[in-house]
C-alpha positions in Angstrom: -5.0 -10.5 -13.0 -3.6 -9.9 -9.5 -4.2 -6.2 -9.1 -7.6 -4.6 -8.5 -8.9 -1.1 -7.6 -11.6 1.5 -8.1 -11.0 4.9 -9.7 -13.2 7.8 -9.0 -13.2 11.5 -10.0 -13.3 14.0 -7.1 -12.7 17.7 -7.5 -11.5 17.2 -11.1 -8.8 14.7 -10.0 -8.6 11.0 -10.3 -8.4 9.0 -7.0 -7.7 5.3 -6.6 -9.4 3.4 -3.8 -9.6 -0.2 -2.5 -6.4 -1.3 -4.2 -5.7 -5.0 -3.6 -2.8 -7.2 -4.5 -4.0 -10.8 -4.8 -1.4 -13.4 -4.0 -3.2 -16.5 -5.2 -6.2 -16.6 -7.5 -8.3 -13.9 -9.1 -11.5 -12.5 -7.5 -14.9 -12.9 -9.1 -16.2 -9.9 -7.1 -15.1 -7.4 -4.6 -16.3 -9.6 -1.7 -13.9 -12.3 -2.7 -10.8 -13.0 -0.7 -9.3 -12.3 2.7 -6.9 -9.5 3.7 -3.7 -10.9 5.0 -1.8 -7.6 5.3 -1.7 -3.9 4.3 1.0 -1.7 3.1 1.0 2.1 3.6 2.6 4.1 0.8 2.6 7.7 -0.4 0.1 8.0 -3.2 -1.1 5.9 -6.2 1.3 6.1 -9.1 0.8 5.4 -12.8 -1.5 2.3 -12.6 -4.7 3.1 -14.5 -8.2 1.9 -15.1 -10.5 1.4 -18.1 -13.6 3.0 -16.5 -14.3 5.2 -13.5 -16.5 4.2 -10.5 -16.1 0.4 -10.9 -13.8 -2.0 -8.9 -11.8 -3.7 -11.7 -8.4 -5.1 -12.7 -5.6 -2.6 -12.9 -3.3 -1.7 -15.8 0.0 -1.3 -14.0 1.3 1.1 -16.7 4.9 0.7 -15.6 4.0 1.1 -11.8 6.4 -1.4 -10.2 5.4 -1.0 -6.5 2.4 -3.3 -6.6 4.3 -6.1 -8.4 7.3 -5.7 -6.0 5.0 -6.1 -3.0 3.4 -9.1 -4.5 6.7 -10.8 -5.1 8.0 -10.1 -1.6 4.9 -11.6 0.0 5.1 -14.7 -2.2 8.8 -15.2 -1.4 8.0 -14.8 2.3 5.4 -17.5 2.2 7.8 -19.8 0.3 10.5 -19.1 2.9 8.1 -19.8 5.7 6.8 -23.0 4.0 3.3 -21.7 4.1 0.7 -22.2 1.4 -1.0 -19.0 0.2 -4.7 -19.3 0.7 -6.9 -18.8 -2.4 -8.0 -15.2 -2.5 -5.4 -13.9 0.0 -4.6 -10.2 -0.7 -2.6 -7.3 0.5 -4.6 -4.1 0.9 -2.9 -0.9 -0.3 -3.4 2.2 1.9 -2.0 5.6 0.9 -1.2 8.8 2.6 -3.5 10.3 0.0 -5.3 8.7 -2.9 -4.9 11.2 -5.7 -3.3 9.5 -8.7 -0.1 11.0 -10.1 3.3 9.3 -10.7 5.0 12.6 -10.0 4.8 13.2 -6.2 5.5 17.0 -6.5 2.6 17.6 -8.8 0.4 15.2 -6.8 1.1 17.3 -3.7 0.3 20.5 -5.5 -3.0 19.0 -6.7 -4.0 17.6 -3.3 -3.4 21.1 -1.8 -6.1 22.4 -4.1 -8.7 20.0 -2.8 -10.4 21.2 0.4 -11.5 17.7 1.6 -9.5 14.9 -0.1 -11.2 11.5 0.2 -9.8 8.6 2.2 -10.3 5.0 1.4 -13.0 3.2 3.3 -10.8 0.1 3.5 -8.7 2.0 6.1 -11.5 1.2 8.6 -10.9 -2.5 8.3 -8.4 -4.4 10.5 -5.3 -5.8 8.9 -3.3 -8.4 10.8 0.0 -7.0 9.4 0.8 -3.4 8.4 3.9 -2.6 6.5 4.9 1.1 6.4 6.7 2.2 3.2 6.0 5.9 3.0 9.5 7.3 2.7 11.2 9.8 4.9 10.4 12.9 6.9 8.6 15.4 4.6 6.7 18.4 5.9 4.3 18.1 3.0 3.5 14.4 3.7 3.8 14.3 7.5 0.3 15.7 8.0 -1.2 12.8 6.1 0.7 10.3 8.3 -1.2 11.2 11.5 -4.3 9.1 10.9 -2.1 6.0 10.7 0.1 6.9 13.7 -2.9 7.1 16.0 -3.9 3.4 15.4 -2.8 0.2 17.0 -1.8 -2.7 14.7 -1.0 -6.3 15.8 2.1 -6.5 13.6 3.3 -3.2 12.3 6.8 -2.9 10.8 9.0 -0.9 8.5 12.5 -1.0 7.0 14.4 1.9 8.6 16.5 3.5 5.8 18.9 5.1 8.3 19.8 2.1 10.4 19.2 -0.4 7.5 17.1 -2.9 9.4 13.5 -3.9 10.1 11.8 -2.2 13.0 8.9 -4.3 14.4 6.6 -1.3 15.3 4.9 1.6 13.6 7.2 4.4 12.5 7.0 8.0 13.7 6.2 10.7 11.1 9.9 11.5 10.9 11.3 7.9 10.6 12.5 7.0 7.1 10.2 4.0 6.3 11.8 2.8 3.1 9.6 2.7 0.1 9.7 -0.5 -2.1 11.8 1.3 -4.7 15.4 0.7 -3.7 14.4 -1.5 -0.8 16.6 -4.4 0.1 13.9 -7.1 -0.2 15.6 -9.9 1.8 15.1 -8.4 5.3 11.4 -7.8 4.6 11.0 -11.3 3.2 12.6 -12.8 6.4 10.5 -10.6 8.7 7.3 -11.5 6.9 8.1 -15.2 6.9 8.2 -15.0 10.7 4.9 -13.3 11.2 2.7 -14.5 8.3 
């Protein structure tokens, strides 16, 4: 299994934390592996867990984002001619961590929670940060602030409007293309140069 996370109940809603996409090998425990990159997306979709409160393999339940990200990183390593270290993983950060495949209902639910939880993994340093949180959205922009105030060694996003990679963090109003509908080749080429 290549996808792991922990699900917790908070304010009668399910949240997903410490989501990892393993590129080579499977972890024996949460302490296994090394973070090679992070991706910042909107919120967890339809992937689910068997139990709450335990870090465990994910059931993707039709969620394609995680497998798309994994495939892009693997292809980038192949293009660069670099072997993938055993235990290498991509950390998934979200604008908010409430699980719901429908963004509109997720936003309604998160508004009902006075203090939504953030993932502790956001406190760790990632060498590469890929922004894929979509476009300018007054309901989402407030969640972007905590990522915009940080410095990253290698931040990038695919700008939907100009159709190219930007090698920096986006602003809240930039359209940082999500993996759904993303032309993968520019991202693969960019990652191959910085991995």
